[in-house]
C-alpha positions in Angstrom: -0.1 0.2 0.0 2.8 2.1 0.5 2.9 2.3 -3.3 -0.5 3.2 -3.6 -2.6 6.8 -3.2 -3.9 6.8 0.3 -6.2 9.3 -1.3 -6.7 8.1 -4.8 -5.5 4.6 -4.9 -3.5 5.9 -7.9 0.5 3.9 -7.9 2.7 6.8 -6.5 6.3 6.6 -8.9 7.9 9.9 -7.4 7.2 11.7 -3.9 3.9 13.3 -4.8 0.3 11.4 -6.7 0.2 12.6 -10.3 -3.6 12.3 -10.3 -4.4 14.0 -7.2 -1.1 15.9 -5.7 -1.3 13.6 -2.3 2.3 13.1 -0.9 3.7 9.8 -0.5 3.0 7.8 3.0 5.8 8.2 5.2 5.3 7.0 8.9 5.4 10.2 11.3 8.9 9.9 13.1 11.4 12.9 14.3 12.7 12.7 10.8 9.0 13.7 9.4 8.6 16.6 11.8 12.2 18.2 11.2 11.0 17.9 7.0 8.1 19.0 7.8 9.4 22.6 10.1 12.4 22.9 7.4 9.7 22.6 4.5 7.4 25.5 6.9 10.2 27.8 7.0 11.4 27.6 3.4 8.2 28.2 1.8 7.2 30.7 4.5 10.9 32.4 3.4 10.2 32.3 -0.1 6.3 32.4 -0.3 4.9 35.0 2.3 8.2 36.9 2.8 9.4 36.8 -0.6 5.5 38.1 -1.7 5.9 40.9 0.6 9.3 41.8 -0.5 7.9 42.2 -4.4 4.7 44.0 -3.4 6.4 46.5 -1.7 9.4 46.9 -4.4 6.6 46.9 -7.4 2.9 45.8 -6.4 1.9 46.3 -10.1 4.4 44.1 -11.8 4.2 41.6 -8.9 0.2 41.5 -10.0 0.9 41.5 -13.5 3.6 38.8 -13.1 1.2 36.6 -10.5 -2.0 37.4 -13.2 0.3 35.7 -16.3 1.6 32.7 -14.7 4.6 33.5 -12.8 2.9 31.6 -9.7 5.1 29.0 -7.9 7.4 31.6 -5.4 4.4 33.5 -4.4 2.0 33.4 -1.3 -2.0 33.1 -2.5 -2.4 37.0 -3.0 -5.8 36.6 -0.9 -5.0 34.2 1.5 -2.1 37.2 1.9 -4.4 40.0 2.2 -6.2 37.7 4.8 -2.9 37.4 6.9 -2.0 40.7 6.5 -5.1 42.1 7.6 -5.4 40.1 10.6 -1.9 41.4 11.5 -3.0 44.6 10.8 -6.3 44.8 12.7 -4.3 43.1 15.7 -1.7 46.0 15.9 -4.5 48.9 15.5 -6.8 47.2 18.3 -4.8 45.7 20.6 -1.4 47.5 20.3 -2.7 51.1 19.4 -6.0 50.8 20.9 -7.9 52.3 18.6 -11.6 51.9 19.9 -10.0 54.0 23.3 -8.7 56.5 21.2 -12.1 57.1 19.2 -14.0 56.9 22.6 -11.9 59.8 23.8 -12.3 62.0 20.3 -16.4 61.3 20.6 -15.9 62.9 24.8 -13.6 65.9 23.4 -16.9 66.2 20.5 -19.8 65.8 22.8 -18.1 67.3 26.4 -20.0 66.1 29.2 -22.6 64.6 27.5 -21.1 60.9 27.9 -21.5 59.7 24.2 -25.3 60.4 23.6 -23.8 59.1 19.7 -22.9 55.6 21.2 -24.0 53.2 18.4 -21.9 55.8 15.9 -19.1 55.7 18.5 -19.0 51.9 17.9 -19.7 52.1 14.4 -16.4 54.7 14.4 -13.9 52.4 16.2 -14.9 49.2 14.1 -14.1 51.0 11.0 -10.7 52.7 12.2 -9.8 49.2 14.3 -10.8 47.1 11.2 -10.2 49.1 8.2 -8.1 46.6 6.4 -9.8 44.1 6.9 -13.6 45.9 6.0 -11.4 47.0 2.6 -10.5 43.3 1.9 -14.5 42.4 2.4 -15.3 45.4 0.0 -12.7 43.9 -3.1 -15.5 42.1 -5.0 -17.7 45.3 -4.9 -14.1 47.5 -5.9 -13.7 44.8 -8.5 -17.2 45.8 -10.0 -16.2 48.9 -10.5 -12.5 49.0 -11.8 -13.4 46.1 -14.5 -15.9 48.2 -15.7 -13.5 51.6 -15.8 -10.7 49.6 -17.2 -13.2 46.8 -19.4 -11.1 47.9 -22.7 -7.6 47.2 -21.5 -8.6 43.8 -21.5 -8.7 42.2 -17.6 -11.8 40.5 -16.7 -13.4 41.0 -13.3 -11.5 38.0 -11.4 -8.3 39.3 -12.8 -9.2 42.6 -11.4 -10.2 40.9 -8.1 -6.5 39.6 -7.8 -5.5 43.3 -8.7 -7.2 44.8 -6.3 -6.1 42.4 -3.8 -2.2 43.3 -4.4 -3.4 46.6 -4.3 -4.5 46.2 -0.4 -1.8 44.4 0.5 0.6 47.3 -0.3 -1.9 49.6 1.5 -1.8 47.3 4.2 2.2 46.9 4.3 2.4 50.3 4.2 0.3 51.3 7.3 2.1 48.5 9.4 5.1 49.5 8.2 5.0 53.6 8.1 1.2 54.8 9.4 1.4 53.3 12.4 4.6 54.0 14.5 3.1 57.6 13.6 -0.6 56.6 14.8 1.2 55.3 17.8 3.1 58.6 18.5 -0.5 60.4 17.8 -2.6 58.3 20.4 -2.3 60.5 23.1 -3.9 63.4 20.6 -7.2 61.9 19.5 -7.7 64.8 17.0 -5.0 64.5 15.4 -4.5 60.5 15.2 -8.4 61.0 13.4 -6.9 63.5 11.3 -4.0 61.7 10.0 -5.7 58.6 9.8 -8.4 59.6 7.4 -5.2 61.6 5.2 -3.3 58.6 5.5 -5.9 56.6 3.7 -7.6 59.3 1.3 -4.4 60.9 0.3 -2.3 57.4 0.0 -4.8 55.6 -1.8 -5.0 57.1 -5.0 -1.1 57.4 -5.3 -1.0 53.6 -4.8 -3.7 53.2 -7.5 -1.7 55.4 -10.1 1.6 53.4 -9.2 -0.2 50.5 -9.6 -2.0 50.7 -12.8 1.0 52.4 -14.1 3.4 49.2 -13.4 0.5 47.4 -14.5 -0.2 48.9 -18.1 3.2 50.0 -18.7 2.1 51.0 -22.9 -0.6 53.5 -21.8 0.1 57.0 -20.7 0.1 58.7 -17.2 -2.8 60.9 -18.4 -5.1 57.8 -19.0 -4.2 55.7 -15.9 -4.8 59.1 -13.7 -8.4 59.4 -15.8 -9.1 55.9 -15.2 -8.4 55.9 -11.4 -10.1 59.1 -10.4 -13.0 57.4 -12.7 -13.2 54.4 -10.6 -12.2 56.4 -7.1 -15.3 59.2 -7.8 -17.8 55.8 -8.7 -16.1 54.1 -5.6 -16.8 57.4 -2.7 -20.3 57.6 -4.3 -20.9 54.0 -3.3 -19.2 54.7 0.1 -21.4 57.3 1.0 -24.2 55.3 0.0 -23.5 52.6 2.0 -22.9 54.8 5.1 -25.8 57.0 4.4 -27.9 53.6 4.4 -26.5 52.3 7.6 -27.1 55.3 9.0 -31.0 55.0 8.1 -30.7 51.4 9.5 -29.4 52.6 12.9 -32.0 55.5 13.2 -35.0 52.9 12.4 -33.5 50.2 14.6 -32.4 52.4 17.6 -33.5 56.0 17.6 -32.4 56.4 21.0 -28.7 55.9 20.7 -29.2 60.0 18.6 -31.0 61.1 22.1 -28.4 63.2 24.4 -28.4 60.8 27.5 -28.6 63.7 31.0 
C-alpha cells in the first residue's frame, strides 16, 4: 500500500501522486517533523516574505506576473491579504488601541454628554480598528467598479479581484510599516490621530492606485491612468457614501435612542 496513493489509490512513482497531489505515505517520526519544519521555514521564506518583498517594491509588476502565470514562488494573494489584514487589525486594536482613542475623540466632541451617539462611536471604532479587513471584504464590489472602468484594457472581473487584492496588500504593508508607528505616537492626541488616519487613507490610496496601474499597464500613458483611477475612485466614493447613508438610516430605524443626548 505504500506505493499506492492513500487518497485515490493510484500508483505513486515519485514523492507525490500525479493524479491528486497527495504526498507519498511516510510514517510520522522525528525525521518527518524535522522535514515539515524545514518545509514551513523555506515556504514562508520563499512564499510569504518573498511576496511581501516583491509587492513592497513593485506592486503592479508583481500582480502582472502572477496573473500572467508566474505563481510558483508567490504566496496566494487573497490569503496574503487575509494574513496582513489580521496583523493590521491586531496592531490597531490591541497595540494602538484605536477603540479607546475613538472614545476619547467622541468625548472631546460631546463633552460631558457621555457619548450621546454611542452607536456612532462604536461604528467609528470598528471602521478605524478593522479598516483593512473591511477593505478586504469590499474587494468584490471594488472590482466591479475597476473592471467596468478598465474594461477596454483587457482584464476580466476575476483578474481585477486579484489586482485590487494586491493594491490592498501594498496599502496594508505601508500602514504597518509607516502609518502605524506615527499613529502610535499620536495616540494621546485623538484629534490629530483621527485627522492623520483620514488623510493617510484618502491621500495615499489614489497615489498607490496610479503607481500600481502604471506598473501593470506599462504601455498606457500616465494621463489615461490618472483619469481612470479618478473615475474609479469617484464611483467608489459615491457608493461608499450611499452605504454609510444606508447604515445611518438603518441605525436610526433600529435604535433611535442612540441619537438622543443622555442626561
